[in-house]
N, C-alpha and C positions, 0 to 999 in steps of 0.2 A: 525585391524581397517577396516571398510567397505569403499568401493570406493564411493566418492561423486557422486550424480546423475549428477551434473553439476560442473565443475571446470574450472575457467579461470586463466590464468597466464600471467601477464604483458600485458594485452590486450590494444591495442591502435587502434583508428580509426580516420583517417584524411580525410577531404574533402578539398583538396587544402591546403591552409594555415591554415584552421580551424582544430584544434585538438578537435574533438567532445567527445572522450573518452580517458582518460589518465591513463594508468597503472592500469587497473582494475584487482584486484585479489579477487575472490569470490569462496566459496564452498557452494553448496546447497545440503543438506543431504536428504535422502529418507524420505518419509511419513511425511513431514512437510509443513507448510505454510510459505513461504519465502516472506516477504513484501519488495517490491522494490520501494522506494519513492524518489521523487525529484521534484523541481519546474518545470514549463514549460521551455523547452529548456535546461534542465540540462544534457542531454545525456542519459536519462533513456531509451527511445525507441531504440536508437542505441545500447545501451548495451544489452538490452533484445534480440534484433534480432541476435546479435553475440552469445549470450549465448545459444540460441536454434538452432544455425546453419543456420539461414536465411540470414546472412550477413557476408561476409568475412572480418576479421579484417585486418588492415594495418600491424600490427605486433602482436605477442603474440600467445597464444594457448588456444583453447577451447576443453574440453573433455566432452562428454555426455555418461554417463555410462562407462567411461574409454576409449571411442572410439573417434577418430577424425571425426567430422561430414563431413568434406570434402571427406573422404574415405568411409564413410558409410551413405551417404546422404539418400537414400530411406528407409533403415532400421530404421534410427533414426527419420525421419520425421513421420513415422507411429506410433511412440511412443509419439508424441507431439500433444496436443490439444490446440487450440487457441480460447478463448472466447473474441471476439473483443468488444471494447467500443461502436462502432456504431452497431446498430441492423441490421443484415444481414439475412433476411429471404425471402422466396418466398411467396408473399402476396396472390396469387391466389390458392396456395396449402393449404390443411388442416394441422393442427398440425402434425398429423401422417404422411402425405405425405411429409412434409418437412424433417422429420427424415428418412423416407425411401429413399428419394432422396439423402440425405447426405450419408447414408449407401452405396448406389450404387456407389457414387464417390470413396469410399474407397474399393469397391469390397468386401464387407463383406458378407459371406455366409448367405443365407436367414434365417436359424434357429437362427444363432448367432445374426443377425440384429434384428429379432423379439424380442428375449429375452432382448436385450439391450434397444430397443425402449420402450417396455412395462414397464421395470423397471424405465427408466428415466422419462417417463410421470407420473408414480406413485410417484416417489420421489420428483419431482418438483411441484406436485399437479396440473396437467393439464388434469387429466382423463376425467373430464366432458367437456373439450374443444377438445378432441381427434379428432372429426370429424368437428370441426369449421374451416372455412377458416382463415388463418393468418391475413388477412386484417380486420377481424371483432373483433380481440382481442384488449383489452385495452393496453395502453403502458406498464404497469407492466407485463401483461401476455406475450406480445411480448418479453420483456426482459428475462423472464424465458425460453421461447422457444429458444431464442438466446443462452442462457447458455448451454442447453443440446445438441444443434446442434454440439457443439465442443467436445462432449463426446461420440458420437455414436460409434466411433471406439475403445473405451476403451483405451485411451492413458495412459501412465504411468506418463507423465509430462503434467500439465495443466497450461497454462498461462491465468490468469484472468485479463483482462485489463479494469479497472474501471467497475466492474460488477453490481453496484447498483444505478447509477444515476437515479433520477426521481422516485424511488420506495417509496411507503408509508412505514411506520414503520413495519407493519405486513409482507409485502412482503420482505422488507430488512432483517428482522429476519429470514425468511424462507430461503433466499439465503445464509445468513451467516451460518446457520446450515448445509445447503447443502454443502457448501465449506469445512467446518470443517470435515464433514463426508467423503469427498473425501480423505482427508489426514489421519484422525484418524481411520476410519473404513475400508477404501478401500486401504490404503497404497500408495496413489498417492502423487506425489510431486507437490505442487501448488505454482506457482509464482504469487503473487498478486501485481498489481499496483493500487493505489488509491490516491485520494486527500482527502478522508475522514480519518482523523487521528484516529477517534474512531474505524473505520472499521479495520484499520491496527493493532491497539492495541488489539482489541478483537480476531482477527483471527490469527495473526502472531506468530509463534514460534521464528523467527528471523527476524530482520528488518535491511535493508541496506538503507542508505541515500546517494544520489549522488547529486552533484551540480557542475556546470561549468566543467562537464566531469570527475570529480574526486570523487572517493569514500571517503566519510567523516567518516562514522562509520558503523560497523556491530556488532549487539549485540541483546540480548533479549529486548523486550519492557520495562520490569521492570528495567533492568540495565541501559537502556538509560534514563529512567525517573529519576533514582537516580543520573545519571551523571551530571545533572544540579543543584544539590544541594539536600542534604538529608533533610528529614523532610517535613515541610509544605511550601506552597507558599502563600505569602501575597500580595494582590493587593490593592493599595490605589489610589483613585481618588481624585484629588484636585480641588479647586474652580477656579483656575487661571492657564492657560497654561504657563504663564510666570514664574511661581514659581517652575516648575518641576526641572529645572537644579540646583537650590539652594538646594531644598530638596534632590535631588540625591547626591549632594556633601556631605551633612551632613550624609546621610545613608552609604555612602562609607567609612566613618571613624568610623561607629558604629561597635562594636565588634560582632563576631560570626554570621555574615550574609554572604550569598553566592549569587553570580550572581545578584548584585544590578543593576537595569537598568530601562529603561522606555520602556514599551511594550504596544501596543494597547491603548495608551493614559492613562496608569496607571503606577504609581511606582510599581515595582515588586521586591520582595526579597525572597530568600529561607532561612529557618533556622529550626533548631531542636526546638521542643516544642514552637511553635509560640505563643500560648496564653500567656505564661509567659513573652514573650518579647514585646508583643504588646504595653503595656502602655509606656515603655521606647522609643520605636520607634516613637509613636505618640507624645510624649513630645519633642523628638528631632526635629521633623519637624514643629510642631505647634508653636514653638518659633519663626518661621519666620514671620515677620510682614505681615499681610494681608492674611495669609494662613489659610484655613479651609479645613478639610477633608469632602468631599461630600459623599463618599461611601468607603466601605472597606470590603474585604472578605478574608477568609482563606480557602485554598483548597489544594488538592494534585496536584502535577505536572502531566501533561498529555504528550502524545506523540506529540501533537501539539506544546506544549512549547519547546520540544526538537527540533522539525523541524524548528521552527522560530529562536531558539537560534543558530542553525547551519547554516541556509541558509539566514537569514535576513528577513526583512519585505517588501522589495521592490517588486512591482508587476512585473510579467514576462509576456511577450507576448507569 
């Protein structure tokens, strides 16, 4: 069995009386996209910093390529690339000059740097902006430059922190394909943090969800979606908010339904072969006096459904 690229064992991080991360045990394998998800304040950023050796844990162990980052700091840091959520570029430099400057910070030999810069500019489709000053770029083009700045030194591990906010659909698709190629074609290990559940679903081989400092689940997106109920998901919108609790009580006693609840102002249930059960479900709730069904839909469960199911609906600061 191959050594995981990143492995954490019983990882804890305390800030005074606050336990920000509690007993984190994760293995990240090579050449995969590892989605790391959690609400704001869940302990995600603290966990990531410990996982890549940027923050010392209060207790527990981290291994990167089987090595302790505390003992091999410089060697391991050179293997990690960080693509930050905030755009960090030098506005007065051209696209090409930004990349050359970053290469100089890593002391990359000139020939190696040129090959890397030319390839990255081509792959992220910035060739026609190579000589343009960064300050003249649109927001989407700045975002694409921001991404490749973290890759000039050819890292083996790439941390993508919210890589696509503000991008139009075409640019987002380009970035998604670029990230997938990093793992699938170039063999890099990508750790992806995002609040876009569709993004995590499309890109991730494995997804971990953390909340209140504790790891809740680690599995494939498909297995996670199946975990909240097999088959289809039915959403039903009612005419009166005061009738949801009574309708919910009736459906909780209805046979062969999973995860009956109220989410986003709708009754929601999972079941196999939903179309065949729909008439019976509607009959059960429409018997309630004054109740009418305003809207109804049948769909497949999404990763967002899993996320809400595990972490709740309350807003986080």
